[in-house]
ROSE-4610 file (N, C-alpha, C; in Angstrom, 1 decimal, always signed):
// ROSE-4610
residu = [M/M/M/N/N/N/P/P/P/G/G/G/P/P/P/D/D/D/G/G/G/L/L/L/A/A/A/P/P/P/N/N/N/P/P/P/R/R/R/R/R/R/Q/Q/Q/V/V/V/L/L/L/E/E/E/Q/Q/Q/T/T/T/L/L/L/V/V/V/E/E/E/L/L/L/K/K/K/A/A/A/R/R/R/V/V/V/A/A/A/L/L/L/L/L/L/E/E/E/A/A/A/A/A/A/L/L/L/D/D/D/P/P/P/A/A/A/H/H/H/G/G/G/Q/Q/Q/L/L/L/T/T/T/G/G/G/K/K/K/S/S/S/V/V/V/W/W/W/V/V/V/G/G/G/P/P/P/K/K/K/A/A/A/R/R/R/T/T/T/F/F/F/T/T/T/Q/Q/Q/D/D/D/F/F/F/T/T/T/A/A/A/R/R/R/N/N/N/N/N/N/R/R/R/L/L/L/R/R/R/Q/Q/Q/T/T/T/A/A/A/R/R/R/A/A/A/L/L/L/I/I/I/D/D/D/T/T/T/I/I/I/E/E/E/E/E/E/E/E/E/L/L/L/R/R/R/S/S/S/A/A/A/P/P/P/A/A/A/K/K/K/V/V/V/P/P/P/P/P/P/S/S/S/T/T/T/T/T/T/R/R/R/Q/Q/Q]
num = [1/1/1/2/2/2/3/3/3/4/4/4/5/5/5/6/6/6/7/7/7/8/8/8/9/9/9/10/10/10/11/11/11/12/12/12/13/13/13/14/14/14/15/15/15/16/16/16/17/17/17/18/18/18/19/19/19/20/20/20/21/21/21/22/22/22/23/23/23/24/24/24/25/25/25/26/26/26/27/27/27/28/28/28/29/29/29/30/30/30/31/31/31/32/32/32/33/33/33/34/34/34/35/35/35/36/36/36/37/37/37/38/38/38/39/39/39/40/40/40/41/41/41/42/42/42/43/43/43/44/44/44/45/45/45/46/46/46/47/47/47/48/48/48/49/49/49/50/50/50/51/51/51/52/52/52/53/53/53/54/54/54/55/55/55/56/56/56/57/57/57/58/58/58/59/59/59/60/60/60/61/61/61/62/62/62/63/63/63/64/64/64/65/65/65/66/66/66/67/67/67/68/68/68/69/69/69/70/70/70/71/71/71/72/72/72/73/73/73/74/74/74/75/75/75/76/76/76/77/77/77/78/78/78/79/79/79/80/80/80/81/81/81/82/82/82/83/83/83/84/84/84/85/85/85/86/86/86/87/87/87/88/88/88/89/89/89/90/90/90/91/91/91/92/92/92/93/93/93/94/94/94/95/95/95/96/96/96]
x = [+17.9/+16.5/+16.4/+16.0/+15.8/+14.4/+14.3/+13.0/+12.3/+11.0/+10.2/+10.0/+9.1/+8.8/+8.2/+7.6/+7.0/+8.1/+9.3/+10.4/+10.4/+9.5/+9.4/+10.0/+10.5/+11.0/+10.2/+10.2/+9.5/+10.0/+9.0/+9.3/+9.9/+11.2/+11.8/+11.1/+10.7/+10.0/+8.7/+8.0/+6.7/+7.0/+8.1/+8.4/+8.8/+9.5/+9.8/+8.5/+7.6/+6.4/+5.5/+5.5/+4.8/+5.3/+6.7/+7.3/+7.1/+7.1/+6.9/+5.5/+4.5/+3.1/+2.9/+3.5/+3.3/+3.9/+5.1/+5.7/+5.0/+4.5/+3.8/+2.5/+1.7/+0.5/+0.7/+1.8/+2.1/+2.4/+3.2/+3.6/+2.5/+1.6/+0.4/-0.5/-0.7/-1.5/-1.0/+0.4/+1.0/+0.8/+1.0/+0.8/-0.6/-1.5/-2.9/-3.3/-2.9/-3.2/-2.5/-1.4/-0.7/-1.5/-2.4/-3.2/-4.6/-4.9/-6.3/-6.5/-5.6/-5.9/-6.2/-5.3/-5.5/-6.8/-7.1/-8.3/-9.5/-9.4/-10.6/-10.8/-9.8/-10.0/-10.5/-10.1/-10.6/-12.0/-12.4/-13.7/-14.7/-14.2/-15.1/-15.6/-15.3/-15.8/-15.1/-15.7/-15.2/-13.9/-12.8/-11.5/-11.0/-11.5/-11.0/-12.2/-12.7/-13.9/-13.6/-14.4/-14.3/-14.0/-14.0/-13.8/-12.4/-11.4/-10.0/-10.0/-10.6/-10.6/-11.4/-12.5/-13.2/-12.4/-11.7/-10.9/-9.8/-9.1/-8.0/-8.5/-9.6/-10.2/-10.5/-11.1/-11.5/-10.3/-9.2/-8.0/-7.3/-7.3/-6.7/-7.4/-8.7/-9.5/-9.2/-9.2/-8.9/-7.5/-6.5/-5.2/-5.1/-5.8/-5.9/-6.5/-7.6/-8.2/-7.3/-6.6/-5.7/-4.5/-4.0/-3.0/-3.5/-4.7/-5.2/-5.5/-5.9/-6.1/-4.8/-3.8/-2.5/-1.9/-2.0/-1.5/-2.2/-3.5/-4.3/-3.9/-3.6/-3.2/-1.8/-1.0/+0.3/+0.1/-0.8/-1.1/-1.8/-2.7/-3.4/-2.4/-1.4/-0.4/+0.4/+0.9/+1.6/+0.8/-0.5/-1.4/-1.6/-1.7/-1.9/-0.7/+0.5/+1.7/+1.8/+1.4/+1.5/+0.5/-0.7/-1.6/-1.0/-0.2/+0.3/+1.6/+2.2/+3.4/+3.1/+3.5/+3.3/+4.0/+3.4/+4.0/+5.3/+5.3/+6.5/+6.9/+8.2/+8.7/+9.8/+10.2/+11.3/+12.6/+13.4/+14.6/+15.5/+15.6/+16.5/+16.1/+14.9/+14.5/+14.8/+15.1/+15.4/+16.9/+17.7/+19.1/+19.4/+20.4/+20.7/+22.0]
y = [-8.6/-9.1/-9.5/-10.7/-11.2/-10.9/-10.3/-10.0/-11.3/-11.2/-12.3/-12.3/-13.2/-13.2/-11.9/-11.1/-9.9/-8.7/-9.1/-8.1/-7.2/-7.6/-6.8/-7.6/-6.9/-7.6/-7.2/-8.0/-7.6/-6.2/-5.4/-4.1/-4.2/-3.9/-4.0/-3.0/-1.9/-0.9/-1.5/-2.2/-2.8/-4.0/-4.7/-5.8/-5.2/-4.1/-3.5/-3.0/-2.4/-1.9/-3.1/-4.2/-5.3/-5.9/-5.9/-6.4/-5.4/-4.1/-3.1/-3.2/-3.4/-3.5/-4.6/-5.8/-7.0/-6.7/-6.1/-5.8/-4.8/-3.7/-2.7/-3.2/-4.0/-4.5/-5.4/-6.1/-7.0/-6.1/-5.0/-4.1/-3.3/-2.9/-2.1/-3.0/-4.2/-5.1/-5.3/-5.4/-5.5/-4.2/-3.1/-1.8/-1.6/-1.9/-1.7/-2.6/-3.8/-4.8/-4.5/-3.7/-3.4/-2.6/-1.8/-0.9/-1.5/-2.6/-3.1/-3.6/-4.3/-4.7/-3.5/-2.5/-1.4/-0.6/-0.5/+0.2/-0.5/-1.9/-2.7/-2.6/-2.5/-2.4/-1.0/+0.0/+1.4/+1.6/+1.0/+1.2/+0.1/-1.0/-2.1/-1.8/-2.7/-2.5/-1.4/-0.9/+0.3/-0.1/+0.3/+0.0/+1.3/+2.4/+3.8/+4.7/+5.4/+6.2/+7.7/+8.5/+9.9/+10.8/+12.1/+13.0/+12.9/+12.7/+12.5/+11.2/+10.2/+8.9/+9.0/+9.7/+10.0/+10.7/+11.8/+12.6/+11.8/+11.0/+10.2/+9.1/+8.5/+7.5/+8.1/+9.3/+10.0/+10.3/+10.8/+11.2/+9.9/+8.8/+7.6/+7.0/+7.1/+6.6/+7.4/+8.7/+9.6/+9.3/+9.2/+8.9/+7.5/+6.5/+5.2/+5.3/+6.0/+6.2/+6.9/+7.9/+8.7/+7.7/+6.9/+6.0/+5.0/+4.5/+3.6/+4.3/+5.6/+6.3/+6.6/+6.9/+7.2/+6.0/+4.9/+3.6/+3.2/+3.4/+3.1/+4.0/+5.2/+6.2/+5.7/+5.2/+4.7/+3.5/+2.6/+1.4/+1.9/+2.9/+3.4/+4.0/+4.7/+5.4/+4.3/+3.3/+2.2/+1.5/+1.2/+0.6/+1.4/+2.7/+3.6/+3.6/+3.7/+3.6/+2.3/+1.2/-0.1/-0.2/+0.4/+0.4/+1.2/+2.2/+3.0/+2.4/+1.4/+0.8/-0.4/-0.4/-1.5/-2.8/-3.9/-5.2/-5.4/-5.0/-5.2/-3.9/-3.8/-2.6/-3.0/-2.1/-2.4/-2.7/-3.7/-4.0/-2.8/-1.9/-0.7/+0.1/+0.0/+0.8/+0.0/-1.3/-2.0/-2.0/-1.5/-1.4/-0.3/-0.6/+0.5/+1.1]
z = [-21.8/-22.0/-23.5/-23.7/-25.0/-25.5/-26.7/-27.2/-27.7/-27.6/-28.0/-29.5/-30.0/-31.5/-32.0/-31.1/-31.5/-31.5/-31.2/-31.2/-29.9/-28.9/-27.7/-26.5/-25.5/-24.3/-23.1/-22.1/-20.8/-20.3/-19.9/-19.4/-18.0/-17.8/-16.4/-15.4/-15.9/-15.0/-14.4/-15.3/-14.9/-13.9/-14.1/-13.2/-11.8/-11.8/-10.5/-9.8/-10.6/-10.0/-9.4/-10.2/-9.7/-8.4/-8.3/-7.0/-5.9/-6.2/-5.2/-4.7/-5.6/-5.2/-4.2/-4.5/-3.7/-2.3/-2.3/-1.0/-0.2/-0.9/-0.2/+0.4/-0.4/+0.2/+1.4/+1.4/+2.6/+3.8/+3.6/+4.7/+5.2/+4.3/+4.7/+5.5/+5.2/+5.9/+7.4/+7.5/+8.8/+9.6/+8.9/+9.6/+10.1/+9.2/+9.6/+10.8/+10.7/+11.8/+13.1/+13.1/+14.3/+15.3/+14.8/+15.7/+16.0/+15.3/+15.5/+17.0/+17.6/+19.0/+20.0/+19.9/+20.8/+20.4/+19.1/+18.7/+19.2/+19.0/+19.5/+21.0/+21.7/+23.2/+23.6/+22.9/+23.2/+22.8/+21.7/+21.2/+21.5/+22.2/+22.6/+24.0/+24.9/+26.2/+26.9/+28.0/+28.7/+29.4/+28.9/+29.6/+30.2/+29.6/+30.1/+29.8/+30.8/+30.6/+31.0/+30.6/+31.0/+29.8/+30.0/+28.9/+28.2/+29.0/+28.4/+27.6/+28.1/+27.4/+26.1/+26.1/+24.8/+23.8/+24.3/+23.4/+22.8/+23.7/+23.2/+22.2/+22.5/+21.6/+20.2/+20.3/+19.0/+18.2/+18.9/+18.2/+17.7/+18.5/+18.0/+16.8/+16.8/+15.7/+14.4/+14.6/+13.5/+12.9/+13.7/+13.2/+12.6/+13.1/+12.6/+11.2/+11.0/+9.7/+8.7/+9.2/+8.3/+7.8/+8.8/+8.4/+7.3/+7.4/+6.4/+5.1/+5.1/+3.9/+3.2/+4.0/+3.4/+2.8/+3.5/+3.0/+1.7/+1.7/+0.5/-0.7/-0.4/-1.4/-2.1/-1.2/-1.7/-2.7/-2.3/-3.1/-4.4/-4.3/-5.5/-6.5/-6.0/-6.8/-7.6/-6.9/-7.5/-8.6/-8.2/-9.2/-10.4/-10.2/-11.4/-12.3/-11.7/-12.4/-13.2/-12.5/-13.1/-14.3/-14.2/-15.3/-16.5/-16.3/-17.4/-18.0/-17.3/-17.8/-18.7/-20.0/-20.9/-20.4/-20.7/-20.3/-21.1/-22.4/-23.2/-23.9/-24.1/-24.7/-25.7/-26.6/-27.5/-26.7/-27.1/-26.4/-26.1/-27.0/-26.8/-25.6/-25.1/-23.9/-22.6/-22.7/-21.5/-21.1/-22.0/-21.7/-20.7/-19.8/-18.8/-19.0]
């Protein structure tokens, strides 16, 4: 990595975090959307009724919400790490 005029070089850790965040957001969007059709059918018109259907739908909804919260927590963790990583660092810290 060549240092710029300020004597600093791009932070490779930050670059990895940025790439990870982009990929994670894309995968989370796919993951969340995967359950939407089934959830929409269960919570929309009556496709299955009765006590077992209500219990199943409540459990499905709870798990769907937990999945979304967990995925959001992963994104939040990467974003927090990204905020703490400087854009540029001394060249000596970029060597492996």
